[in-house]
C-alpha positions as CSV (number, residue, x, y, z in Angstrom):
1,M,122.1,121.7,105.8
2,A,118.7,120.6,104.6
3,I,116.6,117.5,104.3
4,R,115.1,117.6,100.8
5,P,111.8,115.9,99.7
6,I,112.5,112.5,98.1
7,V,111.0,111.7,94.7
8,R,108.8,108.6,95.1
9,Y,108.3,105.7,92.7
10,P,106.7,105.8,90.1
11,D,107.7,109.4,89.4
12,S,109.0,109.6,85.8
13,R,112.1,111.5,86.8
14,L,113.5,108.3,88.2
15,A,113.7,106.9,84.7
16,L,115.7,109.9,83.3
17,P,119.5,109.8,82.9
18,A,121.3,112.4,85.0
19,E,123.6,115.0,83.5
20,S,127.3,115.1,84.2
21,V,128.4,117.7,86.8
22,T,130.6,120.4,85.2
23,A,130.9,122.9,88.0
24,F,132.8,121.8,91.1
25,D,131.7,124.6,93.4
26,G,130.0,125.5,96.6
27,A,126.6,124.6,95.2
28,L,127.9,121.0,94.5
29,R,129.3,120.8,98.1
30,E,126.0,122.0,99.5
31,L,124.1,119.4,97.3
32,A,126.4,116.7,98.7
33,I,125.6,117.7,102.3
34,D,121.9,117.9,101.6
35,L,122.0,114.4,100.1
36,L,123.7,113.1,103.2
37,D,121.2,114.7,105.5
38,T,118.3,113.5,103.4
39,M,119.7,110.0,103.2
40,H,120.1,109.9,107.0
41,A,116.5,111.0,107.5
42,A,115.1,108.5,105.0
43,P,117.0,106.4,106.4
44,G,119.3,104.8,103.8
45,I,122.9,103.9,103.0
46,G,123.0,105.5,99.5
47,I,121.3,108.3,97.6
48,T,121.6,110.1,94.3
49,A,120.7,113.6,93.3
50,P,117.9,112.2,91.0
51,H,116.3,110.8,94.2
52,I,115.7,114.4,95.2
53,G,114.7,115.5,91.8
54,I,118.0,117.0,90.7
55,L,119.2,115.3,87.5
56,L,123.0,115.5,88.2
57,R,125.4,112.6,88.5
58,V,126.1,112.8,92.2
59,V,126.0,109.8,94.7
60,V,126.5,109.8,98.4
61,L,127.1,106.5,100.2
62,E,127.6,105.8,103.9
63,L,128.1,102.1,104.6
64,D,130.1,102.5,107.8
65,P,129.5,105.4,110.3
66,V,133.1,105.1,111.5
67,E,134.5,105.4,107.9
68,G,132.0,108.1,107.1
69,A,130.2,109.2,104.0
70,R,131.7,109.3,100.5
71,T,130.6,111.5,97.7
72,Y,131.0,110.3,94.1
73,V,130.6,112.8,91.3
74,N,130.2,111.6,87.7
75,P,130.8,107.9,88.7
76,E,131.2,105.3,85.9
77,I,131.9,101.6,86.1
78,I,135.2,101.0,84.2
79,W,135.6,97.3,85.1
80,A,133.3,94.5,86.5
81,S,134.1,91.0,87.6
82,S,132.4,88.1,85.8
83,E,131.6,86.7,89.2
84,T,128.2,87.8,90.5
85,I,126.5,87.9,93.9
86,M,122.9,88.2,95.1
87,H,122.1,91.0,97.4
88,R,118.9,92.4,98.9
89,E,118.2,95.9,97.5
90,G,115.7,98.6,98.1
91,S,115.4,102.4,97.5
92,V,114.7,105.6,99.4
93,S,112.2,106.3,96.6
94,M,110.3,103.1,97.3
95,P,110.6,102.6,101.0
96,G,109.4,99.4,102.7
97,V,110.0,96.9,99.8
98,N,113.2,95.1,98.8
99,D,114.3,92.0,96.9
100,E,117.3,90.0,95.8
101,V,119.2,91.4,92.8
102,S,122.1,89.9,91.0
103,R,125.1,92.2,90.6
104,H,128.8,91.9,89.8
105,A,130.8,90.8,92.9
106,R,133.5,93.4,92.3
107,V,133.7,96.6,90.3
108,R,136.2,99.4,89.6
109,I,134.7,102.9,89.2
110,S,136.1,106.2,88.1
111,Y,134.7,109.4,89.5
112,H,135.5,112.9,90.8
113,D,135.5,114.1,94.3
114,V,133.6,117.3,95.2
115,D,136.6,119.4,94.4
116,G,136.8,117.9,90.9
117,N,139.8,115.6,91.5
118,P,139.7,112.4,89.4
119,Q,139.6,109.2,91.5
120,T,139.3,105.5,91.0
121,E,138.0,102.9,93.5
122,E,137.7,99.2,93.4
123,S,135.0,97.7,95.6
124,E,133.5,94.3,96.4
125,G,130.5,93.0,98.3
126,L,128.0,95.6,99.6
127,R,130.0,98.6,98.4
128,A,130.2,97.1,94.8
129,V,126.4,96.4,94.9
130,C,125.8,100.1,96.0
131,H,128.1,101.4,93.3
132,Q,126.1,99.5,90.7
133,H,122.7,100.3,92.2
134,E,123.4,104.0,92.4
135,I,125.1,104.3,89.0
136,D,122.1,102.5,87.5
137,Q,119.9,105.2,89.1
138,L,122.0,107.9,87.5
139,D,121.5,106.2,84.2
140,G,117.7,106.2,84.7
141,V,117.5,102.5,85.6
142,F,115.4,102.1,88.7
143,W,116.5,99.1,90.7
144,I,113.3,97.0,90.2
145,R,114.1,97.0,86.4
146,R,116.8,94.4,87.4
147,L,114.1,92.0,88.6
148,S,112.0,89.6,86.6
149,R,108.7,91.0,85.3
150,M,106.8,88.8,87.8
151,K,108.9,89.9,90.8
152,R,108.7,93.5,89.7
153,E,104.9,93.5,89.4
154,R,104.5,91.8,92.8
155,L,106.8,94.4,94.4
156,I,104.9,97.3,92.8
157,K,101.6,95.9,94.0
158,R,103.0,95.5,97.5
159,F,104.4,99.1,97.5
160,D,101.1,100.5,96.1
161,K,99.1,98.7,98.9
162,M,101.6,100.0,101.6
163,S,101.3,103.6,100.1
164,R,97.5,103.5,100.2
165,N,97.5,102.3,103.8
166,A,100.1,104.8,105.0
């Protein structure tokens, strides 16, 4: 429907926790479509409502074009494996930079679909990484907070330099 402007790092809104969705209505469905369109344009494989400045707990992921996009409303991690994996992460709010982040190898989440129906999903690998990454964002934890201070500062400097030269 509409490609929305993406909030760029270091915007302080990226550090704010999102509010739970309480109305499962046409406006929520429209937001989910706008998030998908915005994510495709970025491009990216995951996006949250806070990435476009709306502090609601809504995530859209599309890891496989054949499988299509999935919308997660009010997602929460309810179980995580003790096993961890390293995966290269980045953000639509900080394009052009990425780094390896340690995450749980498998997670189980609870969430609602856009119609308000409760769901659970267990994931592993890339989908598990994306669930954790996007739920962190909903909690106001931008992905670079998961890096060491040295790595984080190096990434911020690289992003600042790229932004100045753009």
